C-alpha positions in Angstrom: 0.0 0.0 0.0 1.3 3.4 -0.9 2.5 5.6 2.0 1.5 9.2 2.4 4.3 11.6 2.8 4.0 13.8 5.8 5.4 17.4 5.6 7.8 18.3 8.4 6.5 20.7 11.1 7.6 24.3 10.6 8.7 26.1 13.7 7.1 29.5 14.1 8.0 32.5 16.3 5.7 33.9 18.9 2.4 35.3 17.9 2.2 39.0 17.3 -0.5 40.7 19.4 -2.6 43.1 17.6 -2.5 45.3 20.7 1.3 45.6 20.7 2.4 49.1 21.7 3.0 51.5 18.8 6.5 52.1 20.0 7.6 48.5 19.7 8.9 46.5 16.7 7.6 42.9 16.7 9.7 40.6 14.6 8.6 37.0 13.9 11.0 34.6 15.6 12.9 37.3 17.4 12.6 39.0 20.8 10.4 42.2 20.7 12.6 45.3 20.7 11.7 48.7 22.2 12.6 51.8 20.3 14.7 54.3 22.1 13.0 57.6 23.2 13.9 60.6 21.1 17.1 62.3 22.0 16.8 65.3 24.4 18.2 68.7 23.6 21.5 69.5 25.3 20.2 72.7 26.8 16.9 74.1 27.9 15.7 77.5 29.0 13.3 78.2 31.9 11.4 80.9 33.7 11.6 80.5 37.5 8.9 82.5 39.2 8.7 83.2 42.9 5.1 83.8 43.9 4.9 85.5 47.3 1.6 84.7 49.2 2.3 85.9 52.8 -0.6 88.0 54.2 -2.9 88.1 57.2 -5.4 86.1 55.0 -2.9 83.2 54.4 -1.4 83.3 57.9 -4.1 84.9 60.1 -2.6 83.9 63.4 1.1 84.7 62.8 1.7 87.4 60.2 3.9 90.2 61.7 3.8 93.8 60.9 5.7 94.6 57.7 5.9 91.0 56.6 8.1 90.9 53.5 10.7 89.0 51.5 14.3 90.1 50.8 15.8 90.2 47.3 15.5 86.5 46.0 18.7 84.9 44.7 18.6 82.1 42.1 21.4 79.8 41.2 21.8 77.2 38.4 24.4 74.5 39.4 25.6 70.9 38.9 26.4 69.8 42.4 23.8 69.4 45.2 24.3 72.0 48.0 26.0 74.6 45.8 23.9 77.3 47.5 22.7 75.4 50.6 21.5 72.0 51.8 19.8 70.5 54.8 22.0 69.5 57.7 25.0 71.3 56.0 27.0 74.1 57.4 25.5 77.5 56.7 27.8 79.6 54.5 28.5 83.2 55.4 26.5 84.3 52.3 23.4 82.3 53.4 23.8 83.6 56.9 23.9 87.2 55.8 20.9 86.7 53.6 18.8 84.9 56.2 19.6 87.4 59.0 19.7 90.7 57.2 18.3 90.1 53.7 21.7 91.1 52.1 22.9 89.3 48.9 26.4 90.5 48.1 28.3 87.8 50.0 26.0 85.1 48.7 26.4 86.2 45.1 30.2 86.3 45.5 30.2 82.8 46.8 28.0 81.5 44.0 29.9 83.3 41.2 33.2 81.9 42.5 31.9 78.3 42.7 32.9 76.3 39.6 29.7 74.2 39.8 27.5 77.3 39.4 26.7 78.5 35.9 24.3 81.3 36.8 23.6 83.4 39.9 20.9 86.0 39.6 19.2 88.4 42.1 15.7 90.0 41.8 13.8 92.7 43.6 12.4 92.0 47.0 8.7 91.8 47.8 7.5 94.5 50.2 4.5 94.3 52.5 1.8 93.3 51.7 3.8 90.3 50.5 1.8 89.2 47.6 3.6 89.6 44.2 5.8 87.6 41.8 9.4 87.8 40.7 10.7 86.0 37.6 14.1 84.9 36.4 15.2 83.6 33.0 17.8 80.8 33.2 19.5 78.3 30.9 20.4 74.8 32.0 22.4 72.0 30.4 22.0 68.2 30.9 25.2 68.4 33.1 24.3 71.6 35.0 20.6 71.2 35.6 19.9 72.0 39.2 18.2 75.2 40.4 18.0 76.7 43.9 16.4 79.8 45.2 16.5 81.7 48.6 14.9 84.7 50.1 14.7 85.9 53.7 11.4 85.7 55.5 11.4 89.1 57.2 11.4 90.3 59.8 12.9 87.2 61.4 16.1 86.0 63.2 17.4 83.8 60.4 14.4 82.2 58.7 14.2 81.9 54.9 12.2 80.1 52.2 13.2 78.8 48.8 14.0 75.9 46.5 16.7 73.4 47.1 18.6 71.4 44.4 15.6 71.1 42.1 16.6 68.8 39.2 15.4 70.0 35.8 16.7 67.0 33.8 16.3 63.4 34.6 16.4 61.7 31.3 13.9 64.2 30.0 13.5 67.9 30.7 10.9 69.1 33.2 8.2 71.0 31.3 5.9 73.0 33.8 5.4 72.6 37.5 4.6 74.6 40.6 5.9 73.6 44.1 5.5 75.1 47.5 8.6 77.0 48.7 10.5 75.1 51.3 10.9 76.5 54.9 14.4 76.8 56.3 16.3 78.0 59.4 19.9 79.1 58.9 20.7 78.0 62.5 22.8 81.2 63.1 20.3 83.0 65.3 17.2 82.2 67.4 14.0 83.9 68.2 10.6 82.8 69.4 8.7 85.1 67.1 9.2 87.3 64.1 11.6 90.2 64.7 13.1 88.7 67.9 16.8 88.0 67.4 19.5 86.4 69.4 22.7 86.1 67.4 24.5 82.8 67.8 27.2 82.5 65.1 27.8 79.8 62.5 25.2 77.1 62.3 23.6 74.3 60.2 20.6 74.7 57.9 17.5 72.9 59.1 13.7 73.1 58.8 11.8 75.5 61.1 13.2 75.2 64.6 11.9 78.2 66.5 8.3 78.0 67.9 7.1 81.1 66.1 8.4 79.8 62.8 6.8 76.4 63.3 3.4 77.9 64.1 3.6 80.2 61.0 4.7 77.4 58.7 1.9 75.1 59.8 -0.7 77.6 58.6 0.0 77.7 54.9 3.0 78.0 52.5 4.6 81.4 52.4 5.1 81.2 48.7 5.1 78.9 45.6 7.7 78.6 42.9 6.6 78.0 39.3 9.0 76.4 36.8 8.1 76.9 33.2 10.1 75.6 30.2 10.5 78.3 27.6 12.8 76.7 25.1 
């Protein structure tokens, strides 16, 4: 009796799902490959806006007379702590800013720091402390951190700001708004706004004095808006 020839089985690759992601390339018999995301520009430009919101409406139980902010200082840098950092020694420039609202020493420190590409200063915000101050900056993928400080005045050594904010982490930040952080320079002490006891060099912390803790618990003193412009 004649025998029927049987065709050999043909090995096939994995089935291709019709719901495969559009950014994937499915090849029969091969492992699925993911396309790389588009390359990011080497530089980006931003507008950093300090939005002061410190009034008797926002802080009804703690706002002092003549509540205001000193001239804000912004730095673009590559190393964390180029301007200040938590639990780090307070620099003379940050101390002078936090106690008296002066910026000359801090700007000199920043402009002599090889990790800082830009150091800018803006106009202060007088009472009633509800206004905005903007800065135009340029960052690169290697120098992509931004920090900001301004004195919370009148106070012993209290300030608010932005610390080591990273603009690039594989992709550029587009637009965001964050609450300003609350900091104590650790160089003076005072139970309330305007009460000062000088104590010399210190370490940056969060609010440490009772008056500052009470005020910070009511509401943020300001927000900071980061807007990519190019």
